[in-house]
C-alpha positions, 0 to 999 in steps of 0.5 A: 499499499505504501509503495503505491502511495509512493509511486503515486506521489512520484508520478504527481511530482513528475507531472507537476514538473512537466506542466511547470516546464511547459508553462515556462516554455510558453512564457519564454515563447511569449516574451519573443520580440514581435515585428513592429509594422511600419506606420504612416508617420511623416518624416521631416523633409530635412531628414530625407533631403538629398544634397544637390551639386548646386554651388552655394555661389548661385544663391549667395553671390554678390555682384562685383564691379567687373571692369568692362573692356574700353571701347576700341580707339581709332588707330593713327593712319600713316602720315601722308602728303595733304591732298587738298586745301580742305584737309587743312581747314580748321585750327592747329596748335604749334610752338614758336621757339619751342616755348610760345604756343601759337594757334593757326587757323586755315579758312576755306577762303585760303586766308590763314590767321595766327594768334596767341593762346590768350587771344592776341592777334599775331598776323594774317596772310593768304595761302594757296594749295596746288599740285600738292604744294602749299604756298604762302602768299601776300600778307594781309595784316603782318604783325612784327614782321621783318621788312624782308618778309613783308616784301618777300612773303612767298614760300613753298612747303610740303605739308604732311597730315596724319589722321586718327580714324576720320579725325585729322590729328597732326600737320607737318611742314617741310620747306621747299626752297627758301622762306624770307620770313624767318619767324614763320620758318622757325614755327613751321619748318620740320615742326608738327602742329596738332589738331584743335578744332574747326574754330578758334577756342 
């Protein structure tokens, strides 16, 4: 009888252990992590933004004063002989004795007038231009001219001109023969006059 009770007790204990083990296995199985399904929660744009290759300079560039190329200037043409008296018309500036500035105006009526830059009259005479030769003629209003110059006013010069584009720029006189007006020769022969304008300033 005691043996039967002992066996029954042993079976109950084994059964209890078995059931206890099964329960522990179920609990541990229930503690396994479960998969979290994604939700529709929106993500801030900054988290998903893809950087672009656009340089920062396009949005932060500061305009600079980039120098523009200067407009092209007209180049000086080669010096050549004056072709007609029309090319001489206007006011030209030269230096007598390399220190005194004199303005010489050639007019369409073939009269020339000389004056100082301060407006003081210095003389007036006729001129002519034929076959490429410039000829001084009779003096109209000589001023402090030597008698030999007044009595022998004629003299021949070759005249060379330089243009810059369409604008006259320089005149150069070369004496051909003699000039009895020594002051005029000193002012003109081998010297260069520069263009001032169409009228006396």
